[in-house]
C-alpha angles and dihedrals in degrees: 000000000000091000092051091049092048092050090048092052092045091051091052093047095049093048091045094057094049094069129055119219091248088064092063096102090056092067091071090042090058090049093050094051091048095048092046092055095036095054091051092058105025108036124197097003138093130230093251091054094059122098120240092259092051091049091050091050092052093048089051089054090052090049091055091048091056089070095065117118096224106100095207094050091048090052092052091053091048090052090051089053090048089054089055091049089049090059106259087272095184089069094047129087101195138033090246090060091051091053092046094053092041089057092045093050095045093057088047091051092049092048090054093052099252094141093060091050091049090050091057091050091048091053089051091052092048091052093044098120093179093061091045094050093047091050091051092054094049116100092212126024119207141180092279093065093067102039098122094043093048093052093049094045092047092055092046092047092051090049095049095044095043096048092042095060113076116216131198112264097026111160121240088252091059092047090051090048090051093053092045092050091047092052090045094054094045097047125082092251098125108077090323096304138082120269091249091066091060089056091046087054090054090052094052092044090053094048092049088061091242094115110024092163095068111119097237098184093060092042093052093045092050091046092051094049091045092054090044091051099044100039100029137240131270095285091051088048091054091051092048090050092053092050093047092051089053091051091051092047092241124150115266121265114278091230145349105265093203092057093044094055091044090059096046117108124227114245124224111256122248117267118259124231092254091055091051093050092046093052092048090053091049091050090051090053089053095244124126118232116251090220118045118241111269104216125194085253087078088076084071094072097192106010094080094040119114107250089217095059120104111236100179097100093042094050094049102040107026102035105115120195098223092185140114124255093258094223099090098357090262121149109250107253089211089067097048094108096056098062121097094012124153113257114274119252115271115262119252120272121255131196114274092237093063101060141338120216112208125194116273123243125268114278097233132053110241119251137202118206101186134002101216107139096081093082091056092044094052090045092054092050102042102020090233139096122251119197089197106075092185092067109109100163112143096007120128121265094252088060090053091051092047092051091047091053092048093050091049090057099036110131122200110197128209088244092061091053091049093049091050091049091050092051090052091050090051095047099041108026094156096046097044094045126204117333116243110226118197113227099231122155093260091053092048091049094049092049090052094046095045100088094051102023095123091053092051093050094047092048093052092049091049090055091046090052092048092050097044113111091226093058119103121221113256131185093239096043124110116272105228094169097078093110097045106045114091124227091249117045118230119273102187132061092244092053091047092052091048092051092047091054090046093052093049091047089049091055093047092054091050091052090048094051095047094047093049092045095051093046092051092050092049094049096046095044091048091054093045094049131337094226091056088056092045091051093054092042092051091051089051091052093047089050091057096253092151097059089040093058091044089051088052091055093043091092138078093295094186090058091049093049092048096042115136103206097150138091109209094197090061097047118114127274092014093065094054098045104040130050114267111251121219110271118218133182090250094054092047092049092049092052123187127331097250116117092217140016108251090197094059092043090053091050093050093050092050093048090051090050091051090050091049093050097051094046101041113117090355111116094188092055092043088056088053088060089052094046092050090051095239097161097082091041092053093044090057088055089061088075089079106093098220122119100217095046092049090050095057092043090054091047091056091048092049097057092055102039093097090057096047095072136244094280092058092050091047094053094043102048093134091056088048088052091051090052089052092052101042108029125072116265122240102199096209096039117112096199094133099049106019117146122242088239088073089075101088106180092182091066097052099079091046090051093055092044092051090049091049091050091052091049092050091050090050094050092045100052095040104039108018100084094167096059119134096227124175088227096058106121117242124202108223097171110111094204092051094049094047090046094058116111113242121198109230129190117270094246095048095098089059093060106022092111091057090046091053092049094048102039103030117018098038094046116086116228115237099215094175091053090052092051092049091049 
């Protein structure tokens, strides 16, 4: 029952975000075009009353009508198809019925080949130079300039998102259709490239100002869902990681990271200076505060807890799972009311003889990346250098125990195996032979993105910058509001407020789609091959992704998380099923009843994860965090009471603590304690007491250059098939060369005698030239 409810809520949310509030009049327009055509061919009946064969026959007739040359007629047919994909809402009484018929119709449309026909129309619209040139010349672009593109992208998005989500009770035919559609989208079937590359091309064309009328929100949402469908979500990634470790004969993972983060509890944020001053004033007045002072100690969820307190009731009743669903990285809508809650009241005291409550274990299993200190230890004991770091003869017993503990927790990642394999291929190309590369969707996508990867990354970051709430409007900036601004600007206060909410919501959805898309690409490329991940990450760094994300968080993050830029009455399918209530300025200003915006929380978590991935184990990029003064920005983000967001903030603080100086660590001991309790331990990492000398700025540029050289070697030997390498084998055997089969044209045997006379017998042989060669 919970899974069905979650899928229902997810369906509503995804369809809601697809449409802007200014598109609301088009819902009835789609219905009118469908009913006009439907009544002419099926008289006196409704869509729900038709049999499956009759429905297939009508969809086939719509498919034939899509091939007409008249642009207006083609648009009307496309709107009728969109109405079917939206669930024939005029014949439904509830939102559940709309979602049911939408799912039914989408599978029917896919089975009849509608997606392929829409793809051809989309390619035509992308290459429509007349529409692009007219949009460039326009001083102001509105919703009307992207009508055809919005209709096509809406149908394709509904098809991808509906077929992607698996529901309980799906028939074997639907499961087979899902797998076929997934393989179709991930394969290079569309002009020799995956479908995602066509959408990437739309993004770069829009950011280069050549097509300012493209509806970027719909493009980004469709691109995100396509990548999510073809490559897989976070749970699929975890399963793929487990299988790959088995293939490489590596030990299994110590834990499931998704489950660990789900079970983590959100900590109360540290008190601000204003809260401390306010409480001191109340104490001076002799009044007790209604809300207890939340010290920074509250980040230490159990360290400051009285060991004699009973935690049974609190753990069972008040333990919120402030975590995303794990399937697409979305925050579970069922948990939306437990975020940003005041801390629960402390449980009553019990006598110490009744029960003792001891601290729980750490959430993560400790890891050891390298065991390198043995050489220095042996050298200090015997004043000599051992090449065998496993030799422990003569060392004290504590050293033996330390080494045993380190070896028990040593973790060899897939990336380390891939790097070692790549080094062997570079050193012994003849011995190792040619590498066999499995044609999985991630590999196909990377190969297609490789020639223009830098353009794709820069375009996505440009859109992220334009949609960030901290960005100021400039005359030369990208206009991302082309698909939200109406033809006629508002004239009343109510219309202006509605448009303002719509614009803010539009930007939030763009940020959400870009953050989720970049995170998915980084995670899948890292699993496929570490140098693919490093190539994308290096392009992100060179395009100033680190300061951009820090600029995004350099705002009132609590206001952004709790923003109410939504109008529930205008959300689809609510607005087409229920009667529209009267909107007033007061109702718009009040917003919805949710305490936080799950969309913005999801975006913030993904941006933190991206920042963590591109800076992890990279000292040069860690120093960029220090130089850009990220510590106070990240500490302000700890105010959001959400377990997963706090975890990635603490991770980013951990990697730079050794560079922040002793005074910073001394004045932020409670944050250091929270890092100790929530972030995974690296047993040989000196993050908590590292000296400032460890920051060697003269090594940073060399580190990036060495990484770039390794990436270029990887891309060259794997993907550059036309390289003139010294190791390319050459066949010098005359008999072998003459014995090779050569494919000749079909008409060659008719004129081969003339060819011999012209090219062989009549041409003198330059014997001296041959000898000199």
